[in-house]
C-alpha positions as a LaTeX table, in Angstrom:
\begin{tabular}{lrrr}
\hline
Residue & $x$ (\AA) & $y$ (\AA) & $z$ (\AA) \\
\hline
Met1 & 39.62 & $-22.50$ & 10.95 \\
Lys2 & 42.09 & $-20.83$ & 8.56 \\
Thr3 & 44.41 & $-23.81$ & 8.73 \\
Arg4 & 41.57 & $-26.13$ & 7.83 \\
Trp5 & 40.57 & $-24.56$ & 4.51 \\
Pro6 & 43.41 & $-22.30$ & 3.40 \\
Leu7 & 42.25 & $-21.99$ & $-0.23$ \\
Leu8 & 38.79 & $-20.86$ & 0.86 \\
Trp9 & 40.24 & $-18.15$ & 3.10 \\
Leu10 & 42.61 & $-17.06$ & 0.35 \\
Ala11 & 39.73 & $-16.78$ & $-2.12$ \\
Leu12 & 37.65 & $-14.77$ & 0.36 \\
His13 & 40.58 & $-12.51$ & 1.16 \\
Arg14 & 41.25 & $-11.77$ & $-2.51$ \\
Arg15 & 37.60 & $-10.99$ & $-3.18$ \\
Arg16 & 36.97 & $-8.94$ & $-0.06$ \\
Arg17 & 36.21 & $-5.71$ & $-1.94$ \\
Met18 & 33.76 & $-7.47$ & $-4.21$ \\
Leu19 & 32.04 & $-9.12$ & $-1.23$ \\
Val20 & 31.78 & $-5.82$ & 0.65 \\
Ala21 & 30.30 & $-4.13$ & $-2.45$ \\
Leu22 & 27.82 & $-6.98$ & $-2.83$ \\
Met23 & 26.82 & $-6.70$ & 0.82 \\
Val24 & 26.37 & $-2.92$ & 0.58 \\
Gly25 & 24.25 & $-3.37$ & $-2.55$ \\
Met26 & 22.06 & $-5.96$ & $-0.87$ \\
Val27 & 21.52 & $-3.74$ & 2.17 \\
Ala28 & 20.60 & $-0.79$ & $-0.07$ \\
Phe29 & 18.19 & $-2.94$ & $-2.08$ \\
Glu30 & 16.49 & $-4.28$ & 1.05 \\
Ala31 & 16.22 & $-0.77$ & 2.49 \\
Leu32 & 14.59 & 0.38 & $-0.75$ \\
Ile33 & 12.12 & $-2.50$ & $-0.59$ \\
Val34 & 11.20 & $-1.56$ & 3.00 \\
Val35 & 10.68 & 2.09 & 2.01 \\
Val36 & 8.48 & 1.15 & $-0.95$ \\
Ala37 & 6.49 & $-1.38$ & 1.08 \\
Asn38 & 5.81 & 1.20 & 3.80 \\
Thr39 & 4.63 & 3.89 & 1.38 \\
Ile40 & 1.90 & 1.75 & $-0.19$ \\
Glu41 & $-0.82$ & 0.38 & 2.03 \\
Pro42 & $-1.53$ & $-3.35$ & 1.65 \\
Gly43 & $-5.15$ & $-2.85$ & 0.64 \\
Gln44 & $-4.13$ & $-0.69$ & $-2.29$ \\
Leu45 & $-1.19$ & $-2.87$ & $-3.23$ \\
Phe46 & $-3.12$ & $-6.12$ & $-3.48$ \\
Ser47 & $-6.53$ & $-4.87$ & $-4.59$ \\
Ala48 & $-7.74$ & $-5.28$ & $-8.13$ \\
Gly49 & $-9.37$ & $-1.87$ & $-8.38$ \\
Gly50 & $-12.53$ & $-2.87$ & $-6.52$ \\
Lys51 & $-13.29$ & $-5.79$ & $-8.85$ \\
Gly52 & $-12.17$ & $-8.38$ & $-6.31$ \\
Pro53 & $-9.46$ & $-10.97$ & $-6.81$ \\
Pro54 & $-8.98$ & $-12.48$ & $-10.25$ \\
Ser55 & $-10.67$ & $-15.80$ & $-10.97$ \\
Ala56 & $-7.31$ & $-17.58$ & $-11.20$ \\
Tyr57 & $-6.52$ & $-16.54$ & $-7.61$ \\
Arg58 & $-9.94$ & $-17.64$ & $-6.41$ \\
Ala59 & $-9.47$ & $-21.03$ & $-8.07$ \\
Phe60 & $-5.94$ & $-21.39$ & $-6.70$ \\
Ser61 & $-6.73$ & $-20.38$ & $-3.14$ \\
Gly62 & $-10.00$ & $-22.29$ & $-2.89$ \\
Ser63 & $-11.49$ & $-19.46$ & $-0.83$ \\
Gly64 & $-14.08$ & $-18.26$ & $-3.31$ \\
Gly65 & $-12.56$ & $-14.78$ & $-3.05$ \\
Asp66 & $-13.43$ & $-14.30$ & 0.62 \\
Val67 & $-9.82$ & $-14.14$ & 1.81 \\
Ser68 & $-7.74$ & $-11.07$ & 0.95 \\
Ile69 & $-4.24$ & $-11.80$ & $-0.32$ \\
Ala70 & $-3.02$ & $-8.96$ & 1.95 \\
Ser71 & $-3.99$ & $-10.96$ & 5.05 \\
Tyr72 & $-1.91$ & $-13.67$ & 6.69 \\
Pro73 & $-4.16$ & $-16.53$ & 5.49 \\
Gly74 & $-4.11$ & $-15.09$ & 1.97 \\
Leu75 & $-0.33$ & $-14.83$ & 1.91 \\
Leu76 & 0.02 & $-18.36$ & 3.26 \\
Gly77 & $-2.42$ & $-19.66$ & 0.66 \\
Ala78 & $-0.60$ & $-17.88$ & $-2.16$ \\
Gly79 & 2.76 & $-19.11$ & $-0.93$ \\
\hline
\end{tabular}
């Protein structure tokens, strides 16, 4: 593989410290996201303070507000 693309391997070798730092930063960021997501319960995270979903979400999802965005159908509809 190294004989096939020697310039690519040279570029990766020269930037190995930068790539390792980028990888460590990405792992730390993802770990932080997991910690934050686990501390807040989905009902509290996606609720609108008891008022129900906003009218724009109801119009977009076509559910009339019956489907919570914290559920699998709600996430699929929002996606």
